[in-house]
ChimeraX commands (.cxc) that place a marker at each C-alpha (Angstrom):
marker #1 position -16.91,-3.51,51.06 radius 0.5
marker #1 position -18.63,-0.45,50.52 radius 0.5
marker #1 position -20.16,1.70,53.23 radius 0.5
marker #1 position -23.85,1.01,53.37 radius 0.5
marker #1 position -26.02,3.06,55.99 radius 0.5
marker #1 position -29.70,4.04,53.47 radius 0.5
marker #1 position -30.25,2.60,50.39 radius 0.5
marker #1 position -33.05,4.17,48.45 radius 0.5
marker #1 position -35.16,2.47,45.51 radius 0.5
marker #1 position -36.51,4.33,42.64 radius 0.5
marker #1 position -37.75,2.68,39.78 radius 0.5
marker #1 position -35.54,2.50,36.33 radius 0.5
marker #1 position -37.93,3.65,34.03 radius 0.5
marker #1 position -38.35,7.07,35.55 radius 0.5
marker #1 position -34.89,9.06,34.57 radius 0.5
marker #1 position -36.21,12.13,36.55 radius 0.5
marker #1 position -36.28,10.15,39.63 radius 0.5
marker #1 position -32.64,8.55,39.03 radius 0.5
marker #1 position -31.85,12.01,39.03 radius 0.5
marker #1 position -33.14,13.49,41.16 radius 0.5
marker #1 position -32.05,9.80,44.01 radius 0.5
marker #1 position -28.75,10.22,42.78 radius 0.5
marker #1 position -28.70,14.11,43.32 radius 0.5
marker #1 position -29.54,13.37,47.38 radius 0.5
marker #1 position -25.95,12.00,48.69 radius 0.5
marker #1 position -27.06,8.20,49.75 radius 0.5
marker #1 position -24.39,5.32,50.08 radius 0.5
marker #1 position -25.95,4.10,47.16 radius 0.5
marker #1 position -29.03,3.62,45.05 radius 0.5
marker #1 position -30.77,0.32,43.76 radius 0.5
marker #1 position -32.09,1.11,40.43 radius 0.5
marker #1 position -35.16,-0.92,39.86 radius 0.5
marker #1 position -36.37,-3.34,37.29 radius 0.5
marker #1 position -38.31,-5.65,39.16 radius 0.5
marker #1 position -41.20,-4.72,41.20 radius 0.5
marker #1 position -40.61,-1.08,40.62 radius 0.5
marker #1 position -41.24,-1.40,36.51 radius 0.5
marker #1 position -44.21,-3.11,34.97 radius 0.5
marker #1 position -43.85,-5.96,32.17 radius 0.5
marker #1 position -44.84,-4.00,29.58 radius 0.5
marker #1 position -42.01,-1.72,30.48 radius 0.5
marker #1 position -38.92,-3.66,31.31 radius 0.5
marker #1 position -37.47,-3.02,27.30 radius 0.5
marker #1 position -38.57,0.75,27.62 radius 0.5
marker #1 position -36.77,0.87,31.44 radius 0.5
marker #1 position -33.89,-1.29,30.57 radius 0.5
marker #1 position -33.01,1.20,28.52 radius 0.5
marker #1 position -33.48,3.95,30.84 radius 0.5
marker #1 position -30.66,2.94,32.86 radius 0.5
marker #1 position -27.98,2.08,30.35 radius 0.5
marker #1 position -27.99,5.66,29.43 radius 0.5
marker #1 position -28.82,6.94,33.53 radius 0.5
marker #1 position -25.64,5.12,34.84 radius 0.5
marker #1 position -22.81,6.91,33.13 radius 0.5
marker #1 position -24.54,9.96,32.15 radius 0.5
marker #1 position -26.09,11.06,35.69 radius 0.5
marker #1 position -24.08,12.34,38.11 radius 0.5
marker #1 position -24.05,10.60,41.01 radius 0.5
marker #1 position -21.26,11.27,43.03 radius 0.5
marker #1 position -20.05,9.26,45.84 radius 0.5
marker #1 position -23.26,7.05,45.51 radius 0.5
marker #1 position -22.83,3.31,44.87 radius 0.5
marker #1 position -24.88,2.41,41.61 radius 0.5
marker #1 position -26.91,-0.22,41.88 radius 0.5
marker #1 position -29.04,-2.05,39.44 radius 0.5
marker #1 position -32.03,-5.24,40.77 radius 0.5
marker #1 position -32.93,-6.89,37.84 radius 0.5
marker #1 position -35.32,-9.02,37.69 radius 0.5
marker #1 position -35.50,-12.89,39.73 radius 0.5
marker #1 position -32.40,-15.27,38.76 radius 0.5
marker #1 position -35.27,-18.26,39.08 radius 0.5
marker #1 position -36.70,-16.82,35.39 radius 0.5
marker #1 position -35.71,-15.24,31.89 radius 0.5
marker #1 position -35.95,-11.13,32.43 radius 0.5
marker #1 position -32.86,-11.21,33.74 radius 0.5
marker #1 position -30.98,-12.32,30.89 radius 0.5
marker #1 position -32.09,-8.65,29.45 radius 0.5
marker #1 position -31.77,-7.20,32.11 radius 0.5
marker #1 position -28.29,-7.56,32.19 radius 0.5
marker #1 position -27.29,-7.50,28.88 radius 0.5
marker #1 position -29.45,-4.26,28.46 radius 0.5
marker #1 position -26.95,-3.10,31.41 radius 0.5
marker #1 position -23.84,-4.26,31.97 radius 0.5
marker #1 position -21.53,-2.29,29.66 radius 0.5
marker #1 position -22.57,0.33,31.40 radius 0.5
marker #1 position -20.93,-1.19,34.85 radius 0.5
marker #1 position -23.00,-0.60,37.41 radius 0.5
marker #1 position -21.74,-0.70,40.85 radius 0.5
marker #1 position -23.15,-3.43,41.55 radius 0.5
marker #1 position -26.18,-6.07,41.00 radius 0.5
marker #1 position -29.06,-6.32,43.88 radius 0.5
marker #1 position -30.23,-10.25,42.89 radius 0.5
marker #1 position -34.23,-10.81,44.60 radius 0.5
marker #1 position -35.76,-13.45,45.67 radius 0.5
marker #1 position -32.19,-15.91,45.51 radius 0.5
marker #1 position -33.48,-19.26,46.90 radius 0.5
marker #1 position -30.45,-20.66,45.96 radius 0.5
marker #1 position -26.42,-20.90,45.36 radius 0.5
marker #1 position -26.78,-21.87,42.07 radius 0.5
marker #1 position -28.41,-18.39,41.10 radius 0.5
marker #1 position -26.05,-16.56,42.17 radius 0.5
marker #1 position -23.32,-18.18,40.22 radius 0.5
marker #1 position -25.20,-18.19,37.41 radius 0.5
marker #1 position -24.83,-14.19,37.47 radius 0.5
marker #1 position -21.57,-14.56,39.25 radius 0.5
marker #1 position -20.22,-16.19,35.85 radius 0.5
marker #1 position -21.35,-13.69,33.14 radius 0.5
marker #1 position -19.59,-11.22,35.37 radius 0.5
marker #1 position -16.18,-12.77,34.90 radius 0.5
marker #1 position -16.66,-13.20,31.44 radius 0.5
marker #1 position -17.54,-9.76,30.92 radius 0.5
marker #1 position -15.23,-8.28,33.69 radius 0.5
marker #1 position -12.43,-10.37,31.04 radius 0.5
marker #1 position -13.63,-8.98,27.97 radius 0.5
marker #1 position -13.38,-5.68,29.05 radius 0.5
marker #1 position -10.41,-5.40,31.06 radius 0.5
marker #1 position -11.33,-5.06,34.34 radius 0.5
marker #1 position -10.65,-7.11,37.61 radius 0.5
marker #1 position -12.87,-9.69,38.34 radius 0.5
marker #1 position -15.14,-8.81,41.26 radius 0.5
marker #1 position -15.28,-5.23,40.67 radius 0.5
marker #1 position -19.22,-5.35,39.97 radius 0.5
marker #1 position -20.06,-6.38,43.14 radius 0.5
marker #1 position -23.45,-8.25,44.88 radius 0.5
marker #1 position -26.36,-8.32,46.82 radius 0.5
marker #1 position -28.62,-11.11,47.54 radius 0.5
marker #1 position -32.32,-10.11,48.77 radius 0.5
marker #1 position -33.55,-13.40,50.62 radius 0.5
marker #1 position -37.25,-13.25,50.14 radius 0.5
marker #1 position -38.83,-16.37,50.77 radius 0.5
marker #1 position -38.95,-19.76,52.54 radius 0.5
marker #1 position -36.95,-21.27,50.68 radius 0.5
marker #1 position -33.93,-18.78,50.10 radius 0.5
marker #1 position -33.94,-18.51,54.20 radius 0.5
marker #1 position -33.32,-22.43,54.54 radius 0.5
marker #1 position -31.13,-22.06,51.64 radius 0.5
marker #1 position -28.84,-19.72,53.25 radius 0.5
marker #1 position -25.79,-21.20,54.43 radius 0.5
marker #1 position -25.37,-21.93,50.91 radius 0.5
marker #1 position -26.05,-18.66,49.42 radius 0.5
marker #1 position -24.08,-16.81,52.02 radius 0.5
marker #1 position -20.82,-18.87,51.05 radius 0.5
marker #1 position -21.88,-18.68,46.90 radius 0.5
marker #1 position -19.04,-16.30,45.11 radius 0.5
marker #1 position -16.22,-13.75,46.35 radius 0.5
marker #1 position -18.90,-11.34,44.73 radius 0.5
marker #1 position -21.49,-11.08,47.46 radius 0.5
marker #1 position -21.05,-8.26,49.83 radius 0.5
marker #1 position -24.70,-8.52,51.78 radius 0.5
marker #1 position -27.16,-10.37,52.56 radius 0.5
marker #1 position -30.80,-8.31,52.06 radius 0.5
marker #1 position -34.14,-9.74,53.89 radius 0.5
marker #1 position -36.93,-8.68,51.69 radius 0.5
marker #1 position -40.13,-8.97,55.19 radius 0.5
marker #1 position -42.97,-7.83,53.08 radius 0.5
marker #1 position -42.37,-10.66,50.70 radius 0.5
marker #1 position -41.24,-13.32,53.01 radius 0.5
marker #1 position -44.79,-12.80,54.94 radius 0.5
marker #1 position -46.15,-13.02,51.30 radius 0.5
marker #1 position -44.76,-16.16,50.89 radius 0.5
marker #1 position -45.02,-17.93,54.11 radius 0.5
marker #1 position -48.87,-16.84,54.17 radius 0.5
marker #1 position -48.41,-14.57,57.31 radius 0.5
marker #1 position -49.58,-11.11,57.88 radius 0.5
marker #1 position -47.22,-8.15,58.81 radius 0.5
marker #1 position -47.69,-6.13,61.82 radius 0.5
marker #1 position -45.66,-3.20,63.48 radius 0.5
marker #1 position -44.75,-5.45,65.91 radius 0.5
marker #1 position -42.46,-8.08,62.83 radius 0.5
marker #1 position -43.10,-11.02,65.10 radius 0.5
marker #1 position -43.55,-12.84,61.81 radius 0.5
marker #1 position -40.28,-12.28,60.62 radius 0.5
marker #1 position -38.52,-12.59,63.57 radius 0.5
marker #1 position -36.90,-15.85,62.81 radius 0.5
marker #1 position -36.54,-14.91,59.10 radius 0.5
marker #1 position -34.52,-11.73,60.01 radius 0.5
marker #1 position -32.44,-13.07,62.90 radius 0.5
marker #1 position -31.30,-15.52,60.18 radius 0.5
marker #1 position -29.91,-13.18,57.58 radius 0.5
marker #1 position -28.11,-11.96,60.66 radius 0.5
marker #1 position -26.25,-14.87,61.69 radius 0.5
marker #1 position -25.62,-16.03,58.26 radius 0.5
marker #1 position -23.84,-12.81,57.55 radius 0.5
marker #1 position -21.92,-12.46,60.41 radius 0.5
marker #1 position -20.57,-15.96,60.19 radius 0.5
marker #1 position -19.71,-14.86,56.07 radius 0.5
marker #1 position -18.75,-11.09,56.28 radius 0.5
marker #1 position -21.17,-9.65,54.99 radius 0.5
marker #1 position -22.92,-6.56,55.39 radius 0.5
marker #1 position -26.96,-7.57,56.82 radius 0.5
marker #1 position -29.30,-5.10,55.27 radius 0.5
marker #1 position -32.12,-4.76,56.66 radius 0.5
marker #1 position -36.11,-4.68,54.87 radius 0.5
marker #1 position -37.44,-2.00,53.70 radius 0.5
marker #1 position -39.32,0.86,55.62 radius 0.5
marker #1 position -42.48,1.09,53.58 radius 0.5
marker #1 position -44.28,3.93,55.38 radius 0.5
marker #1 position -43.16,6.68,53.73 radius 0.5
marker #1 position -44.47,9.78,55.92 radius 0.5
marker #1 position -43.78,7.55,59.04 radius 0.5
marker #1 position -40.53,9.35,59.97 radius 0.5
marker #1 position -41.07,8.06,63.96 radius 0.5
marker #1 position -42.01,5.14,62.52 radius 0.5
marker #1 position -38.19,5.38,60.52 radius 0.5
marker #1 position -36.35,5.88,64.09 radius 0.5
marker #1 position -38.40,2.84,66.26 radius 0.5
marker #1 position -37.29,0.58,62.97 radius 0.5
marker #1 position -33.98,1.22,62.14 radius 0.5
marker #1 position -33.17,1.58,65.97 radius 0.5
marker #1 position -34.92,-2.65,66.64 radius 0.5
marker #1 position -32.92,-2.61,63.13 radius 0.5
marker #1 position -29.10,-1.94,64.73 radius 0.5
marker #1 position -30.01,-3.10,68.20 radius 0.5
marker #1 position -30.85,-7.13,66.42 radius 0.5
marker #1 position -27.52,-6.54,64.55 radius 0.5
marker #1 position -28.51,-5.71,60.70 radius 0.5
marker #1 position -25.56,-2.59,59.51 radius 0.5
marker #1 position -28.86,-1.22,57.87 radius 0.5
marker link #1:1,2 radius 0.2
marker link #1:2,3 radius 0.2
marker link #1:3,4 radius 0.2
marker link #1:4,5 radius 0.2
marker link #1:5,6 radius 0.2
marker link #1:6,7 radius 0.2
marker link #1:7,8 radius 0.2
marker link #1:8,9 radius 0.2
marker link #1:9,10 radius 0.2
marker link #1:10,11 radius 0.2
marker link #1:11,12 radius 0.2
marker link #1:12,13 radius 0.2
marker link #1:13,14 radius 0.2
marker link #1:14,15 radius 0.2
marker link #1:15,16 radius 0.2
marker link #1:16,17 radius 0.2
marker link #1:17,18 radius 0.2
marker link #1:18,19 radius 0.2
marker link #1:19,20 radius 0.2
marker link #1:20,21 radius 0.2
marker link #1:21,22 radius 0.2
marker link #1:22,23 radius 0.2
marker link #1:23,24 radius 0.2
marker link #1:24,25 radius 0.2
marker link #1:25,26 radius 0.2
marker link #1:26,27 radius 0.2
marker link #1:27,28 radius 0.2
marker link #1:28,29 radius 0.2
marker link #1:29,30 radius 0.2
marker link #1:30,31 radius 0.2
marker link #1:31,32 radius 0.2
marker link #1:32,33 radius 0.2
marker link #1:33,34 radius 0.2
marker link #1:34,35 radius 0.2
marker link #1:35,36 radius 0.2
marker link #1:36,37 radius 0.2
marker link #1:37,38 radius 0.2
marker link #1:38,39 radius 0.2
marker link #1:39,40 radius 0.2
marker link #1:40,41 radius 0.2
marker link #1:41,42 radius 0.2
marker link #1:42,43 radius 0.2
marker link #1:43,44 radius 0.2
marker link #1:44,45 radius 0.2
marker link #1:45,46 radius 0.2
marker link #1:46,47 radius 0.2
marker link #1:47,48 radius 0.2
marker link #1:48,49 radius 0.2
marker link #1:49,50 radius 0.2
marker link #1:50,51 radius 0.2
marker link #1:51,52 radius 0.2
marker link #1:52,53 radius 0.2
marker link #1:53,54 radius 0.2
marker link #1:54,55 radius 0.2
marker link #1:55,56 radius 0.2
marker link #1:56,57 radius 0.2
marker link #1:57,58 radius 0.2
marker link #1:58,59 radius 0.2
marker link #1:59,60 radius 0.2
marker link #1:60,61 radius 0.2
marker link #1:61,62 radius 0.2
marker link #1:62,63 radius 0.2
marker link #1:63,64 radius 0.2
marker link #1:64,65 radius 0.2
marker link #1:65,66 radius 0.2
marker link #1:66,67 radius 0.2
marker link #1:67,68 radius 0.2
marker link #1:68,69 radius 0.2
marker link #1:69,70 radius 0.2
marker link #1:70,71 radius 0.2
marker link #1:71,72 radius 0.2
marker link #1:72,73 radius 0.2
marker link #1:73,74 radius 0.2
marker link #1:74,75 radius 0.2
marker link #1:75,76 radius 0.2
marker link #1:76,77 radius 0.2
marker link #1:77,78 radius 0.2
marker link #1:78,79 radius 0.2
marker link #1:79,80 radius 0.2
marker link #1:80,81 radius 0.2
marker link #1:81,82 radius 0.2
marker link #1:82,83 radius 0.2
marker link #1:83,84 radius 0.2
marker link #1:84,85 radius 0.2
marker link #1:85,86 radius 0.2
marker link #1:86,87 radius 0.2
marker link #1:87,88 radius 0.2
marker link #1:88,89 radius 0.2
marker link #1:89,90 radius 0.2
marker link #1:90,91 radius 0.2
marker link #1:91,92 radius 0.2
marker link #1:92,93 radius 0.2
marker link #1:93,94 radius 0.2
marker link #1:94,95 radius 0.2
marker link #1:95,96 radius 0.2
marker link #1:96,97 radius 0.2
marker link #1:97,98 radius 0.2
marker link #1:98,99 radius 0.2
marker link #1:99,100 radius 0.2
marker link #1:100,101 radius 0.2
marker link #1:101,102 radius 0.2
marker link #1:102,103 radius 0.2
marker link #1:103,104 radius 0.2
marker link #1:104,105 radius 0.2
marker link #1:105,106 radius 0.2
marker link #1:106,107 radius 0.2
marker link #1:107,108 radius 0.2
marker link #1:108,109 radius 0.2
marker link #1:109,110 radius 0.2
marker link #1:110,111 radius 0.2
marker link #1:111,112 radius 0.2
marker link #1:112,113 radius 0.2
marker link #1:113,114 radius 0.2
marker link #1:114,115 radius 0.2
marker link #1:115,116 radius 0.2
marker link #1:116,117 radius 0.2
marker link #1:117,118 radius 0.2
marker link #1:118,119 radius 0.2
marker link #1:119,120 radius 0.2
marker link #1:120,121 radius 0.2
marker link #1:121,122 radius 0.2
marker link #1:122,123 radius 0.2
marker link #1:123,124 radius 0.2
marker link #1:124,125 radius 0.2
marker link #1:125,126 radius 0.2
marker link #1:126,127 radius 0.2
marker link #1:127,128 radius 0.2
marker link #1:128,129 radius 0.2
marker link #1:129,130 radius 0.2
marker link #1:130,131 radius 0.2
marker link #1:131,132 radius 0.2
marker link #1:132,133 radius 0.2
marker link #1:133,134 radius 0.2
marker link #1:134,135 radius 0.2
marker link #1:135,136 radius 0.2
marker link #1:136,137 radius 0.2
marker link #1:137,138 radius 0.2
marker link #1:138,139 radius 0.2
marker link #1:139,140 radius 0.2
marker link #1:140,141 radius 0.2
marker link #1:141,142 radius 0.2
marker link #1:142,143 radius 0.2
marker link #1:143,144 radius 0.2
marker link #1:144,145 radius 0.2
marker link #1:145,146 radius 0.2
marker link #1:146,147 radius 0.2
marker link #1:147,148 radius 0.2
marker link #1:148,149 radius 0.2
marker link #1:149,150 radius 0.2
marker link #1:150,151 radius 0.2
marker link #1:151,152 radius 0.2
marker link #1:152,153 radius 0.2
marker link #1:153,154 radius 0.2
marker link #1:154,155 radius 0.2
marker link #1:155,156 radius 0.2
marker link #1:156,157 radius 0.2
marker link #1:157,158 radius 0.2
marker link #1:158,159 radius 0.2
marker link #1:159,160 radius 0.2
marker link #1:160,161 radius 0.2
marker link #1:161,162 radius 0.2
marker link #1:162,163 radius 0.2
marker link #1:163,164 radius 0.2
marker link #1:164,165 radius 0.2
marker link #1:165,166 radius 0.2
marker link #1:166,167 radius 0.2
marker link #1:167,168 radius 0.2
marker link #1:168,169 radius 0.2
marker link #1:169,170 radius 0.2
marker link #1:170,171 radius 0.2
marker link #1:171,172 radius 0.2
marker link #1:172,173 radius 0.2
marker link #1:173,174 radius 0.2
marker link #1:174,175 radius 0.2
marker link #1:175,176 radius 0.2
marker link #1:176,177 radius 0.2
marker link #1:177,178 radius 0.2
marker link #1:178,179 radius 0.2
marker link #1:179,180 radius 0.2
marker link #1:180,181 radius 0.2
marker link #1:181,182 radius 0.2
marker link #1:182,183 radius 0.2
marker link #1:183,184 radius 0.2
marker link #1:184,185 radius 0.2
marker link #1:185,186 radius 0.2
marker link #1:186,187 radius 0.2
marker link #1:187,188 radius 0.2
marker link #1:188,189 radius 0.2
marker link #1:189,190 radius 0.2
marker link #1:190,191 radius 0.2
marker link #1:191,192 radius 0.2
marker link #1:192,193 radius 0.2
marker link #1:193,194 radius 0.2
marker link #1:194,195 radius 0.2
marker link #1:195,196 radius 0.2
marker link #1:196,197 radius 0.2
marker link #1:197,198 radius 0.2
marker link #1:198,199 radius 0.2
marker link #1:199,200 radius 0.2
marker link #1:200,201 radius 0.2
marker link #1:201,202 radius 0.2
marker link #1:202,203 radius 0.2
marker link #1:203,204 radius 0.2
marker link #1:204,205 radius 0.2
marker link #1:205,206 radius 0.2
marker link #1:206,207 radius 0.2
marker link #1:207,208 radius 0.2
marker link #1:208,209 radius 0.2
marker link #1:209,210 radius 0.2
marker link #1:210,211 radius 0.2
marker link #1:211,212 radius 0.2
marker link #1:212,213 radius 0.2
marker link #1:213,214 radius 0.2
marker link #1:214,215 radius 0.2
marker link #1:215,216 radius 0.2
marker link #1:216,217 radius 0.2
marker link #1:217,218 radius 0.2
view
């Protein structure tokens, strides 16, 4: 399992930002095809990501691609456009059922077989961002041997349940803890929600310390 202490998101439709992220030496970069890309730019973003994965020197940095939600249809085009570039893993947003993980895992097995790669070469990370996802955590966490991590999406979770995000975070306390609990029970990494206040270093340190105290890996 890859060490993931810092995961950096960048939009998949901006080659310059992908190159900048690759040069920073973080543990993992998440090249986003979901929220970071406007609907009318999805096709161009897929082409950008497919070209960048084999061309940009990432060094030791893990190359992850965030697909669009598996409950819809856009992810299939994301997958088809990028899988030949063999990213190290895919991030699955807004996962609500084990079946969504199975759908991607089965497609990956077929691709690995076709390319002569060992099954499980490409890893999966599941983002838990809705009330339904939290309720189905047991099934999701045990869904696939290809699954490395559960990632908590606090901003989207709060929106899904109608809560208001606060600095203290009590509105996401239960869901965040449930992610940690199920990750530990199934031998997965537990990845905390993103920190969105980019110019607040002190706040980031405080949030990171609180996450570590709660049992999250990052």
